[in-house]
RODO-2510 file (C-alpha; in nm, 4 decimals, decimal comma):
residues 406
     n   res          X          Y          Z
     1     m    -1,0194    30,0850     1,1657
     2     g    -0,9197    30,1170     0,8008
     3     v    -1,0461    29,9061     0,5174
     4     l    -0,7024    29,7436     0,4644
     5     t    -0,6803    29,6457     0,8322
     6     q    -1,0301    29,5008     0,8221
     7     a    -0,9416    29,3013     0,5116
     8     i    -0,6273    29,1640     0,6734
     9     i    -0,8202    29,0624     0,9881
    10     l    -1,0891    28,8967     0,7759
    11     l    -0,8413    28,7084     0,5645
    12     t    -0,6485    28,5994     0,8750
    13     a    -0,9709    28,4782     1,0381
    14     i    -1,0661    28,2885     0,7243
    15     g    -0,7163    28,1356     0,7042
    16     v    -0,7232    28,0253     1,0674
    17     a    -1,0732    27,8828     1,0356
    18     s    -0,9833    27,7012     0,7151
    19     s    -0,6692    27,5610     0,8729
    20     g    -0,8718    27,4375     1,1644
    21     v    -1,1234    27,2607     0,9391
    22     i    -0,8443    27,1039     0,7319
    23     l    -0,6251    26,9963     1,0228
    24     y    -0,8951    26,8866     1,2660
    25     t    -0,9599    26,5123     1,2501
    26     p    -1,2898    26,3658     1,3777
    27     l    -1,2360    26,0331     1,5489
    28     p    -1,4592    25,7359     1,6234
    29     d    -1,5584    25,6850     1,9850
    30     g    -1,3261    25,5022     2,2162
    31     m    -0,9889    25,6032     2,0651
    32     e    -0,6961    25,6237     2,3054
    33     q    -0,5932    25,9829     2,3945
    34     p    -0,8023    26,1421     2,1185
    35     w    -0,6584    26,4976     2,1410
    36     r    -0,3019    26,3707     2,1284
    37     l    -0,4039    26,1599     1,8290
    38     r    -0,5618    26,4647     1,6615
    39     e    -0,2378    26,6523     1,7136
    40     y    -0,0441    26,3728     1,5444
    41     y    -0,2861    26,3642     1,2489
    42     a    -0,2712    26,7439     1,2160
    43     k     0,1102    26,7230     1,1854
    44     t     0,0765    26,4404     0,9344
    45     k    -0,1758    26,6344     0,7263
    46     m     0,0462    26,9432     0,7269
    47     s     0,3440    26,7367     0,6155
    48     l     0,1460    26,5934     0,3256
    49     i     0,0025    26,9355     0,2307
    50     v     0,3470    27,0990     0,2352
    51     g     0,4855    26,8061     0,0304
    52     g     0,2007    26,8484    -0,2196
    53     l     0,2676    27,2201    -0,2561
    54     a     0,6367    27,1464    -0,3024
    55     g     0,5426    26,9054    -0,5830
    56     l     0,3633    27,1939    -0,7647
    57     v     0,6913    27,3922    -0,7855
    58     g     0,9066    27,1112    -0,9100
    59     y     1,0193    26,9330    -0,5913
    60     s     0,9437    26,5688    -0,5094
    61     s     0,6371    26,5800    -0,2851
    62     v     0,7307    26,2402    -0,1410
    63     n     1,0866    26,3517    -0,0563
    64     v     0,9654    26,6689     0,1175
    65     s     0,6840    26,4873     0,2993
    66     r     0,9102    26,2063     0,4176
    67     v     1,1584    26,4543     0,5713
    68     l     0,8708    26,6310     0,7533
    69     l     0,7084    26,3057     0,8601
    70     d     1,0344    26,1788     0,9999
    71     r     1,0639    26,4939     1,2104
    72     i     0,7257    26,4455     1,3752
    73     q     0,8142    26,0937     1,4917
    74     l     0,9558    26,2268     1,8214
    75     t     0,7976    25,9614     2,0450
    76     n     0,9787    25,6498     1,9226
    77     g     1,2294    25,6117     2,2067
    78     s     1,5955    25,5193     2,1782
    79     s     1,8230    25,2228     2,2377
    80     d     2,0123    25,4458     2,4843
    81     t     1,7426    25,3649     2,7387
    82     h     1,8360    24,9948     2,7300
    83     p     2,1864    24,9697     2,8808
    84     n     2,1636    24,5897     2,8950
    85     l     2,1828    24,5750     2,5148
    86     q     2,4922    24,5735     2,3000
    87     v     2,4092    24,7735     1,9859
    88     s     2,6292    24,7589     1,6780
    89     n     2,6036    24,8612     1,3146
    90     v     2,7118    24,5899     1,0648
    91     l     2,7106    24,5085     0,6933
    92     l     2,5309    24,1912     0,5795
    93     d     2,6559    24,1138     0,2302
    94     g     2,6644    24,4869     0,1611
    95     i     2,3334    24,5667     0,3362
    96     q     2,3442    24,8001     0,6347
    97     a     2,1883    24,6640     0,9523
    98     r     2,1849    24,7225     1,3265
    99     v     2,2225    24,4381     1,5784
   100     y     2,0722    24,4452     1,9277
   101     r     2,2045    24,1737     2,1609
   102     p     2,1351    24,1194     2,5334
   103     i     2,4750    24,1586     2,7069
   104     n     2,3867    23,9004     2,9758
   105     k     2,3445    23,6199     2,7191
   106     d     2,6159    23,3895     2,5973
   107     g     2,6200    23,1422     2,3082
   108     l     2,3962    23,1364     2,0024
   109     l     2,0686    23,3164     2,0562
   110     p     1,7362    23,3121     1,8663
   111     c     1,7092    23,6042     1,6242
   112     f     1,4274    23,8285     1,5016
   113     i     1,4984    24,0110     1,1716
   114     y     1,3035    24,3373     1,1445
   115     y     1,2121    24,5371     0,8339
   116     h     1,0976    24,8806     0,9443
   117     g     0,7848    25,0495     0,8187
   118     g     0,7131    25,4104     0,7415
   119     g     0,5936    25,3959     0,3796
   120     l     0,9421    25,2921     0,2597
   121     v     1,0759    25,6334     0,3711
   122     y     1,1854    25,5946     0,7326
   123     s     1,5082    25,4344     0,8537
   124     i     1,6529    25,2044     1,1207
   125     n     1,7267    25,5202     1,3178
   126     t     1,3589    25,6063     1,3315
   127     y     1,2935    25,2572     1,4687
   128     d     1,5884    25,2414     1,7036
   129     g     1,3738    25,2583     2,0192
   130     v     1,1245    25,0068     1,8871
   131     t     1,3715    24,7383     1,7860
   132     a     1,5710    24,7882     2,1045
   133     k     1,2592    24,7394     2,3184
   134     i     1,1666    24,4238     2,1262
   135     a     1,5165    24,2832     2,1906
   136     n     1,5024    24,3863     2,5538
   137     d     1,1567    24,2487     2,6231
   138     s     1,1974    23,9208     2,4304
   139     d     1,5588    23,8643     2,5452
   140     i     1,6842    23,7651     2,2013
   141     v     1,8911    23,9168     1,9229
   142     v     1,7082    24,1598     1,6964
   143     i     1,8624    24,2665     1,3620
   144     s     1,7078    24,5737     1,1974
   145     i     1,7634    24,5913     0,8190
   146     e     1,8273    24,9162     0,6271
   147     y     1,6977    24,8598     0,2785
   148     r     1,7006    25,0841    -0,0276
   149     k     1,4041    25,3105    -0,0655
   150     i     1,1996    25,5036    -0,3165
   151     p     1,2148    25,7199    -0,5184
   152     e     1,5770    25,6389    -0,5959
   153     f     1,5284    25,2602    -0,5875
   154     p     1,1896    25,1224    -0,7040
   155     y     1,0557    24,7705    -0,6525
   156     p     1,2007    24,5169    -0,6155
   157     a     1,5078    24,6862    -0,4620
   158     s     1,3750    24,6797    -0,1025
   159     i     1,2667    24,3146    -0,1317
   160     d     1,6039    24,2212    -0,2881
   161     d     1,7878    24,3884    -0,0010
   162     g     1,5722    24,2192     0,2594
   163     y     1,6229    23,8869     0,0926
   164     t     2,0015    23,9329     0,0621
   165     a     2,0352    24,0298     0,4290
   166     t     1,8088    23,7459     0,5475
   167     l     1,9966    23,4885     0,3454
   168     y     2,3247    23,6123     0,4907
   169     i     2,1943    23,5751     0,8448
   170     l     2,0563    23,2258     0,7742
   171     n     2,3880    23,1198     0,6210
   172     n     2,6231    23,3048     0,8613
   173     g     2,4230    23,3224     1,1803
   174     k     2,6988    23,1822     1,4008
   175     r     2,9278    23,4734     1,3043
   176     l     2,6612    23,7052     1,4393
   177     g     2,6030    23,5036     1,7541
   178     v     2,2612    23,3712     1,6475
   179     d     2,1194    23,0257     1,6010
   180     p     2,0401    22,9913     1,2283
   181     t     1,7676    22,7336     1,3074
   182     k     1,5828    22,9843     1,5314
   183     i     1,5315    23,2859     1,3071
   184     s     1,2046    23,4712     1,2532
   185     i     1,1199    23,7799     1,0517
   186     g     0,8774    24,0723     1,0852
   187     g     0,7900    24,4297     1,0130
   188     d     0,5189    24,6917     1,0293
   189     s     0,3203    24,8614     0,7484
   190     a     0,5505    24,8600     0,4432
   191     g     0,7908    24,6501     0,6479
   192     g     0,5078    24,4036     0,7154
   193     n     0,4617    24,3842     0,3385
   194     m     0,8287    24,2980     0,3069
   195     a     0,8166    24,0328     0,5809
   196     a     0,5109    23,8638     0,4248
   197     a     0,6667    23,8760     0,0759
   198     l     0,9991    23,7411     0,1989
   199     a     0,8321    23,4564     0,3868
   200     l     0,6737    23,3577     0,0538
   201     k     0,9951    23,3964    -0,1380
   202     l     1,2040    23,1994     0,1111
   203     r     0,9444    22,9224     0,0992
   204     d     0,9212    22,9229    -0,2770
   205     n     1,2994    22,9085    -0,3136
   206     k     1,3172    22,6260    -0,0554
   207     v     1,5743    22,8120     0,1519
   208     t     1,7155    22,6287     0,4492
   209     p     1,7308    22,6517     0,7389
   210     k     1,3674    22,7643     0,7328
   211     i     1,2518    23,0702     0,9198
   212     v     1,0345    22,9654     1,2129
   213     g     0,8097    23,2694     1,2503
   214     q     0,6744    23,5877     1,0958
   215     v     0,5307    23,8959     1,2646
   216     l     0,3121    24,1261     1,0588
   217     i     0,2077    24,4600     1,2185
   218     y    -0,0727    24,6318     1,0286
   219     p     0,0851    24,5043     0,7023
   220     v     0,0246    24,6383     0,3498
   221     l    -0,0913    24,3259     0,1642
   222     q    -0,2939    24,4283    -0,1392
   223     t    -0,3827    24,7171    -0,3693
   224     c    -0,6710    24,5794    -0,5754
   225     d    -0,9584    24,6546    -0,3287
   226     l    -0,9583    25,0145    -0,2086
   227     h    -1,3180    24,9929    -0,0926
   228     t    -1,2970    24,7483     0,1962
   229     p    -1,4933    24,8373     0,5095
   230     s    -1,1722    24,9603     0,6763
   231     h    -1,0940    25,1783     0,3737
   232     q    -1,4358    25,3346     0,4079
   233     l    -1,3851    25,3791     0,7839
   234     g    -1,0509    25,5452     0,7235
   235     s    -1,1991    25,7745     0,4620
   236     n    -1,4715    25,8820     0,7029
   237     y    -1,2177    25,9991     0,9621
   238     l    -0,8726    26,0340     0,8173
   239     y    -0,7079    26,2679     0,5695
   240     n    -0,7535    26,1439     0,2144
   241     g    -0,3969    26,1096     0,1045
   242     r    -0,4814    25,9457    -0,2275
   243     a    -0,2504    26,1740    -0,4277
   244     f     0,0396    26,0987    -0,1933
   245     a    -0,0373    25,7259    -0,1994
   246     a    -0,0611    25,7289    -0,5789
   247     e     0,2746    25,9007    -0,6068
   248     v     0,4297    25,6508    -0,3713
   249     a     0,2854    25,3652    -0,5764
   250     v     0,4214    25,5162    -0,8991
   251     m     0,7680    25,5554    -0,7444
   252     y     0,7622    25,2127    -0,5795
   253     l     0,6721    25,0338    -0,9030
   254     g     0,8891    25,2538    -1,1219
   255     l     0,5937    25,3535    -1,3394
   256     p     0,5670    25,6505    -1,5785
   257     s     0,4290    25,9649    -1,4125
   258     h     0,0899    25,9494    -1,5894
   259     f    -0,0016    25,6477    -1,3783
   260     k    -0,0436    25,8769    -1,0811
   261     q    -0,3723    26,0159    -1,2131
   262     f    -0,4760    25,6713    -1,3334
   263     i    -0,4267    25,5214    -0,9836
   264     m    -0,6060    25,8179    -0,8221
   265     s    -0,9091    25,7474    -1,0377
   266     e    -0,9211    25,3988    -0,8753
   267     n    -1,0449    25,2698    -1,2149
   268     l    -0,7320    25,0599    -1,2398
   269     s    -0,8290    24,6943    -1,2085
   270     s    -0,8159    24,4624    -1,5093
   271     p    -1,0919    24,2025    -1,5366
   272     e    -0,8426    23,9281    -1,4371
   273     l    -0,7288    24,1291    -1,1332
   274     t    -1,0870    24,1922    -1,0284
   275     k    -1,1584    23,8192    -1,0381
   276     k    -0,8525    23,7415    -0,8280
   277     c    -0,9319    24,0232    -0,5903
   278     k    -1,2820    23,8918    -0,5172
   279     r    -1,1341    23,5522    -0,4449
   280     f    -0,8257    23,6431    -0,2409
   281     v    -0,9472    23,9607    -0,0672
   282     n    -1,2668    23,7925     0,0395
   283     h    -1,4755    23,9909     0,2837
   284     k    -1,6348    23,6745     0,4226
   285     y    -1,3260    23,6391     0,6447
   286     l    -1,4052    23,9645     0,8242
   287     p    -1,5821    23,9673     1,1615
   288     e    -1,9428    24,0763     1,1451
   289     e    -1,8722    24,3852     1,3593
   290     f    -1,6203    24,5067     1,0982
   291     i    -1,8838    24,5311     0,8272
   292     p    -2,1152    24,8356     0,8595
   293     q    -2,4866    24,7874     0,8146
   294     g    -2,5838    24,8272     0,4509
   295     y    -2,2228    24,7849     0,3259
   296     l    -2,1931    24,6466    -0,0265
   297     r    -1,8689    24,5404    -0,1808
   298     t    -1,7483    24,7650    -0,4666
   299     d    -1,5213    24,6294    -0,7376
   300     v    -1,4174    24,8848    -0,9990
   301     t    -1,2969    24,7323    -1,3276
   302     a    -1,1339    24,9211    -1,6134
   303     d    -1,1973    24,8775    -1,9843
   304     p    -1,0614    24,5302    -2,0684
   305     t    -0,8635    24,6810    -2,3556
   306     n    -0,6944    24,9441    -2,1340
   307     k    -0,3204    24,8658    -2,1630
   308     d    -0,2377    25,0557    -1,8422
   309     a    -0,4928    24,8533    -1,6439
   310     l    -0,3600    24,5290    -1,7904
   311     m    -0,0032    24,6202    -1,6995
   312     l    -0,1028    24,7296    -1,3489
   313     g    -0,3061    24,4116    -1,3124
   314     k     0,0052    24,2005    -1,3633
   315     k     0,2067    24,4040    -1,1130
   316     m    -0,0671    24,4011    -0,8500
   317     s    -0,1089    24,0250    -0,8928
   318     d     0,2559    23,9717    -0,7988
   319     p     0,2468    23,8082    -0,4496
   320     y     0,5946    23,9483    -0,3715
   321     f     0,4354    24,2921    -0,4134
   322     c     0,0882    24,2068    -0,2802
   323     p     0,1125    23,8918    -0,0637
   324     l    -0,2656    23,8527    -0,0389
   325     m    -0,2608    23,7659    -0,4098
   326     e    -0,0780    23,4420    -0,3307
   327     e    -0,3075    23,1447    -0,3861
   328     i    -0,1119    22,8787    -0,1885
   329     l    -0,0457    22,9902     0,1694
   330     g     0,0559    22,6572     0,3170
   331     d     0,4036    22,5731     0,4510
   332     l     0,4601    22,9184     0,5927
   333     p     0,6043    22,9808     0,9407
   334     q     0,4032    23,0331     1,2574
   335     t     0,2537    23,3827     1,2321
   336     l     0,1463    23,6778     1,4444
   337     i    -0,0652    23,9486     1,2824
   338     v    -0,1601    24,2658     1,4727
   339     t    -0,4135    24,5178     1,3413
   340     a    -0,5456    24,8518     1,4594
   341     e    -0,9017    24,9833     1,4280
   342     l    -0,8410    25,3251     1,2670
   343     d    -0,6464    25,2016     0,9666
   344     h    -0,7358    25,1911     0,5991
   345     i    -0,5652    24,8477     0,5657
   346     r    -0,7033    24,6901     0,8872
   347     d    -0,9098    24,4365     0,6874
   348     d    -0,6143    24,3170     0,4810
   349     g    -0,4400    24,1835     0,7889
   350     v    -0,7549    24,0180     0,9175
   351     i    -0,8229    23,8460     0,5846
   352     y    -0,4615    23,7268     0,5595
   353     a    -0,4780    23,5842     0,9158
   354     r    -0,7927    23,3905     0,8301
   355     r    -0,6572    23,2641     0,5012
   356     l    -0,3336    23,1480     0,6715
   357     q    -0,5389    22,9653     0,9344
   358     k    -0,7466    22,8006     0,6634
   359     a    -0,4232    22,6890     0,4946
   360     g    -0,3088    22,5166     0,8130
   361     v    -0,0567    22,7814     0,9287
   362     k    -0,0573    22,8348     1,3030
   363     t    -0,1629    23,1965     1,3184
   364     e    -0,2424    23,4369     1,6008
   365     w    -0,4396    23,7526     1,5315
   366     r    -0,4467    24,0439     1,7773
   367     h    -0,6506    24,3569     1,7294
   368     l    -0,6339    24,6953     1,9030
   369     p    -0,9872    24,8453     1,8911
   370     d    -0,8803    25,1828     2,0318
   371     s    -0,5647    25,2412     1,8262
   372     f    -0,4392    25,3460     1,4842
   373     h    -0,1920    25,2834     1,2039
   374     g     0,1529    25,4047     1,3034
   375     v     0,1177    25,3634     1,6806
   376     l     0,4007    25,1119     1,7090
   377     t     0,6690    25,3772     1,6984
   378     m     0,4991    25,6015     1,9523
   379     i     0,6303    25,4506     2,2756
   380     d     0,7747    25,7523     2,4551
   381     k     0,6492    25,7417     2,8161
   382     d     0,5557    26,1133     2,8229
   383     y     0,4196    26,1707     2,4689
   384     g     0,3446    25,8265     2,3302
   385     f     0,0444    25,5967     2,3224
   386     q    -0,0282    25,2837     2,5207
   387     g    -0,1081    25,1062     2,1921
   388     g     0,2572    25,1100     2,0938
   389     e     0,3534    24,9365     2,4213
   390     i     0,0704    24,6856     2,3759
   391     m     0,1899    24,5989     2,0242
   392     i     0,5456    24,5426     2,1443
   393     n     0,4117    24,3242     2,4246
   394     h     0,2305    24,1124     2,1660
   395     i     0,5498    24,0821     1,9595
   396     a     0,7659    23,9920     2,2608
   397     n     0,5160    23,7392     2,3955
   398     f     0,4882    23,5754     2,0541
   399     l     0,8678    23,5491     2,0239
   400     k     0,9186    23,4217     2,3790
   401     t     0,6515    23,1534     2,3212
   402     l     0,8031    23,0669     1,9834
   403     y     1,1553    23,0254     2,1153
   404     f     1,1183    22,9419     2,4865
   405     g     0,7675    22,8058     2,5205
   406     v     0,6694    23,0703     2,7741
***
């Protein structure tokens, strides 16, 4: 065997071994279908790695990653499997949306408005199977909103679109065959952020008729504390996508590019934001079993004269961007919050649920101890996860109880 052949074999072996180390994801005990989950995480990591490499040669790493990530979501089902639903695409004051209506129901029906997740990069097509199944299982109208996304449209474009579409439904529900006095809203991940923010905005603006419920599935609720117990748990097991998250944050907030490195440093909190964060993202609301032995809270505060930190502090204190930063949580609709164990932002949802309860809001919290962030869309019978079905069951049961008392 020649020297060149030996070198090629050695380099190939090193490459394969390195890929295995990079793509393999250790998991905590008790996770559902661990090898299937590892496969999903490997695909996710590869999408982010390829996106990062594309960014080095002048492409948008987020744009490349989001195309690849959308391709791996092959377990999200389809509305085609629900023949008892009438599915139609509509415009709501210029906002694209998809309506799912049970064909065996006449008259004005209750309505659930859904803002899809996916890091502000997926679409109503990605969520077609999810929203169809919610409509089918809850026997009500579901309207899925297609909002503007980054990087082309930074904050508050997505919130504005969600607000415009929701107002249209509240004011013109009868045209859509829905009862405007029986409307609830919800979303997962980034969509959960939108739903929580819009519930606050609708309340603050005294919009009537009032929404009667909100459903938040592993919602993004704050950015000031990146050292919660669940962040540490996620960092122990999951790919550290800090660069990707920082780029998303820069695009979402429409910040200059140098903020990416500033956010990655995590030394981004102004003294005022740190004070608010300790108060509103209070770890005392977490169950004891969520806090590892020896855990100590870490609050990183920037130089009080740092202009970037002061500017970020104002943006991250905005409750329409980070709903956990809202001080007054009363007079909000009945709420369901669902969290998953293997999720950097698990604790945010738990804290929000406890704060809502303390504020007098009727709130139900459900937790999936063997599941992960993103499972909601993975409902294909052959390749999906039971966690996705369980989450949709929680949503449907909440909506049926809310509207029909069953």
